C-alpha positions in Angstrom: -3.8 40.2 -6.6 -4.7 43.7 -7.7 -4.5 43.5 -11.5 -7.8 44.2 -13.3 -9.4 42.9 -16.5 -7.9 39.4 -16.6 -9.2 36.2 -18.0 -10.5 33.8 -15.4 -11.1 30.0 -15.7 -13.3 28.2 -13.2 -14.0 24.5 -12.8 -17.0 22.7 -11.3 -16.7 19.9 -8.9 -18.4 16.6 -8.0 -21.9 16.4 -9.3 -21.1 17.8 -12.7 -20.1 14.4 -14.1 -22.1 12.8 -16.9 -21.6 9.8 -19.3 -19.7 10.9 -22.4 -18.1 13.9 -20.8 -15.0 15.1 -22.8 -15.5 12.6 -25.6 -15.9 15.3 -28.3 -12.5 16.9 -27.2 -10.9 13.4 -27.1 -12.0 12.6 -30.6 -11.2 16.0 -32.1 -7.9 16.9 -30.5 -4.7 14.8 -29.9 -3.7 16.9 -26.9 -7.0 16.0 -25.2 -6.6 12.3 -26.1 -3.1 12.3 -24.6 -4.5 13.8 -21.4 -6.9 10.9 -20.9 -4.0 8.5 -21.7 -1.8 10.2 -19.2 -4.5 9.8 -16.5 -4.9 6.2 -17.4 -1.2 5.6 -17.1 -1.1 7.3 -13.7 -4.1 5.5 -12.3 -3.8 2.0 -13.9 -7.3 1.9 -15.4 -8.9 3.2 -18.6 -10.2 6.7 -17.7 -11.7 7.3 -21.2 -13.6 4.1 -21.2 -15.1 4.9 -17.8 -16.0 8.5 -18.8 -17.5 7.6 -22.2 -19.3 4.3 -21.4 -22.3 3.4 -19.3 -20.3 2.6 -16.2 -21.9 2.9 -12.7 -18.4 3.7 -11.2 -18.6 7.2 -12.7 -20.8 8.1 -9.7 -18.6 6.4 -7.1 -16.6 9.1 -5.5 -13.2 7.4 -5.8 -13.7 7.3 -9.6 -15.8 10.4 -10.0 -13.1 12.7 -8.8 -10.2 11.7 -11.1 -12.6 11.4 -14.0 -13.9 15.0 -13.6 -10.3 16.4 -13.2 -9.2 14.5 -16.3 -12.1 15.8 -18.4 -11.5 19.4 -17.3 -7.8 19.3 -17.9 -8.3 17.7 -21.3 -10.8 20.4 -22.2 -8.5 23.2 -21.0 -5.6 21.8 -23.0 -7.8 21.4 -26.1 -9.0 25.0 -25.8 -5.4 26.2 -25.6 -4.4 24.2 -28.6 -7.3 25.0 -30.9 -8.3 28.5 -29.8 -5.2 29.8 -28.1 -7.1 30.1 -24.8 -5.1 31.3 -21.8 -6.3 32.2 -18.4 -4.6 34.5 -15.8 -6.5 33.5 -12.7 -8.2 30.3 -11.7 -10.9 29.0 -9.3 -12.6 25.7 -8.7 -15.5 24.6 -6.6 -14.5 21.9 -4.1 -12.9 19.2 -6.3 -12.6 21.8 -9.0 -9.9 23.6 -6.9 -7.6 20.7 -7.8 -8.2 21.3 -11.5 -7.5 25.0 -10.9 -4.2 24.3 -9.2 -3.2 22.0 -12.0 -4.2 24.6 -14.6 -2.0 27.2 -12.9 1.0 24.9 -12.8 1.0 24.3 -9.1 0.4 20.6 -9.2 1.4 18.2 -12.1 -1.6 16.6 -13.7 -0.5 13.0 -13.2 0.0 13.6 -9.5 -3.3 15.4 -9.2 -5.4 12.5 -10.5 -3.7 10.2 -8.0 -4.3 12.7 -5.2 -8.0 13.1 -5.9 -8.5 9.4 -6.3 -7.2 9.0 -2.7 -9.3 12.0 -1.6 -12.4 10.4 -3.0 -11.7 7.1 -1.4 -11.0 8.7 2.0 -14.2 10.9 1.8 -16.3 7.9 1.0 -14.9 5.7 3.7 -15.2 8.5 6.4 -18.9 7.7 6.9 -20.9 4.6 6.1 -23.1 4.9 3.1 -26.6 6.1 4.1 -25.5 7.7 7.4 -24.5 11.1 6.0 -26.2 13.4 3.4 -26.3 17.0 2.1 -29.0 19.4 1.2 -29.2 22.7 -0.6 -31.0 25.5 1.2 -32.3 28.0 -1.4 -33.8 31.4 -0.5 -33.3 35.0 -1.3 -30.8 36.9 0.9 -29.1 33.8 2.4 -27.3 34.5 5.7 -24.8 31.6 6.3 -24.0 32.8 9.8 -27.7 32.9 10.8 -28.1 29.4 9.3 -25.1 28.1 11.2 -26.5 29.4 14.5 -30.0 27.9 13.8 -28.3 24.5 13.3 -25.7 24.8 16.1 -27.0 21.9 18.3 -27.6 19.5 15.3 -25.0 17.2 13.7 -25.3 19.3 10.6 -22.8 21.9 9.3 -22.8 24.6 6.7 -20.8 23.0 3.9 -20.9 25.3 0.8 -21.7 29.0 0.7 -22.4 29.0 -3.0 -24.2 32.3 -3.7 -26.6 34.9 -2.4 -29.4 32.5 -2.7 -27.9 29.0 -1.9 -26.1 27.4 1.0 -25.5 23.7 1.2 -25.7 21.9 4.6 -24.0 18.6 5.4 -24.2 16.0 8.2 -26.2 13.1 9.5 -29.0 12.1 7.2 -31.4 11.5 10.1 -31.0 15.1 11.3 -31.9 16.7 7.9 -35.7 16.8 8.5 -35.2 18.8 11.7 -32.6 21.0 9.8 -35.2 21.6 7.1 -37.8 22.7 9.8 -35.3 25.1 11.3 -34.3 26.6 8.0 -37.9 27.3 7.0 -38.6 28.7 10.5 -35.6 31.0 10.1 -37.0 32.5 6.9 -40.6 32.7 8.1 -43.8 32.6 6.1 -42.9 35.9 4.2 -40.0 34.4 2.4 -39.9 31.2 0.3 -37.3 28.6 1.3 -36.6 25.4 -0.5 -34.7 22.5 1.1 -33.4 20.1 -1.6 -31.7 16.9 -0.5 -28.7 16.2 -2.8 -27.8 12.8 -4.4 -24.5 12.3 -2.6 -23.2 9.4 -0.6 -21.3 11.2 2.2 -21.5 14.5 4.2 -18.7 16.4 2.5 -17.2 19.6 4.0 -18.5 18.9 7.5 -17.1 17.8 10.8 -17.5 14.2 9.7 -14.5 14.7 7.3 -12.2 15.7 10.2 -11.0 12.2 10.7 -9.5 12.0 7.2 -7.5 15.2 7.4 -4.4 13.4 8.7 -4.2 10.7 6.0 -5.0 13.2 3.2 -2.3 15.5 4.5 0.1 12.5 4.3 -1.1 11.9 0.7 -0.3 15.4 -0.3 3.1 15.3 1.4 4.0 12.3 -0.7 3.7 14.5 -3.8 4.9 17.8 -2.4 8.3 17.7 -4.0 6.7 18.0 -7.5 4.5 21.0 -6.4 5.4 24.6 -7.4 4.0 27.2 -5.1 5.0 30.2 -7.2 1.7 30.4 -9.2 -0.6 29.5 -6.3 -1.4 33.2 -5.8 -3.4 33.1 -9.0 -5.8 30.4 -7.7 -8.6 31.0 -5.2 -8.8 28.8 -2.0 -12.2 27.5 -1.0 -11.0 27.4 2.6 -9.6 31.0 2.7 -12.1 32.6 0.4 -9.3 34.6 -1.2 -6.2 33.7 -3.3 -3.8 31.1 -2.0 -0.5 32.3 -0.7 2.5 31.4 -3.1 3.6 28.6 -0.7 3.5 24.9 -1.1 2.9 24.4 2.6 0.1 26.9 2.6 -1.6 25.2 -0.3 -1.4 21.8 1.4 -2.8 23.3 4.6 -5.7 24.9 2.7 -6.5 21.7 0.8 -6.6 19.7 4.0 -8.8 22.3 5.8 -11.1 22.3 2.8 -12.3 18.8 3.7 -14.1 19.7 6.9 -14.8 23.4 6.5 -17.2 25.3 4.3 -16.4 26.0 0.6 -16.5 29.8 0.6 -17.5 29.9 -3.1 -19.3 33.2 -2.9 -16.1 34.8 -1.5 -14.1 33.1 -4.3 -16.4 34.5 -7.0 -16.2 38.1 -5.6 -12.4 37.8 -5.4 -12.2 36.6 -9.0 -14.7 39.1 -10.3 -12.6 42.0 -8.9 -9.9 41.2 -11.4 -11.9 39.6 -14.3 -12.7 40.9 -17.7 -14.2 37.5 -18.6 -15.0 34.4 -16.7 -15.1 31.0 -18.4 -16.5 27.9 -16.7 -14.8 24.8 -18.1 -16.1 21.3 -17.3 -18.7 18.6 -18.0 -21.5 20.6 -16.4 -22.3 24.3 -15.7 -23.4 24.7 -12.1 -21.2 27.7 -11.5 -22.8 30.0 -14.2 -25.9 30.7 -12.1 -23.8 31.2 -9.0 -21.9 34.0 -10.8 -25.1 35.4 -12.1 -26.4 35.7 -8.5 -23.5 38.1 -7.8 -24.0 40.1 -11.0 -21.1 38.5 -13.0 -21.5 37.0 -16.5 -19.9 33.6 -16.8 -19.5 31.8 -20.1 -19.9 28.0 -19.8 -18.0 25.6 -22.0 -19.3 22.1 -21.5 -18.3 20.7 -24.9 -16.6 21.5 -28.1 -19.7 23.0 -29.8 -20.0 25.6 -27.0 -16.4 26.5 -27.4 -16.7 26.9 -31.1 -19.7 29.2 -30.6 -17.9 31.4 -28.1 -14.5 31.7 -29.7 -15.7 31.9 -33.4 -17.7 35.0 -32.4 -14.5 36.8 -31.3 
């Protein structure tokens, strides 16, 4: 995609969830309320009640994933109805890639929430709770390839290449202390390096997800007849680092490969920045804003209706 000066919408993934997310859109806009109802009909349980209440299931992967996608789509539809918001290109971090594909019209929303519910279930069941974990490695001038080499003989993989200052590693929880030692040795005493263990229940985007590729591919194939590959070229692929090809089979292949390979988010950001006049982050949290800042790109975050009012009333 070579066009310049387009509007870009990006969507955060798992970890951005919070109780009450999307409630302001739900209460203010019928289109957002209908989105939550559509998700509930597709899933067979009350998505709004889970998102808005004090329900521990919100942090269980099988529920987290459809709840985040529902909230993001409800927000996007609300922005379109109230402010006339339209995006030309889309990107999403990990789970957020499914929202991006839905926003672009590649995957129907009701199908997407069912797909990510199964994705979450498979990801959680791939490794027993407590066996796997993830950690963010934070330092100036991150070199993901050098980090990968330093960890080569450990059961730990590079999972997310998020920015110039952050890479996330994923693997066996018992191996993370040694991974931390190696990361700090790699950067040496002259450069600060933080190693922050993440509050996740499985080692996402690592070799330990390889076993679920086949059943997840089967899930995607169940819904493929409703997919439309023509707009896929407006959505970045975490696996490829660039835009998807306008092909349903290619999209399915990329989404399956995303499970056990690194999320190349830094590449996604640079791809989107090359054609963006403005970048909007839409979701319950705003983790992507600082990632864009690290590559010199301004990203306006919309986490609620008040933020949207402030942004669009100023135009």
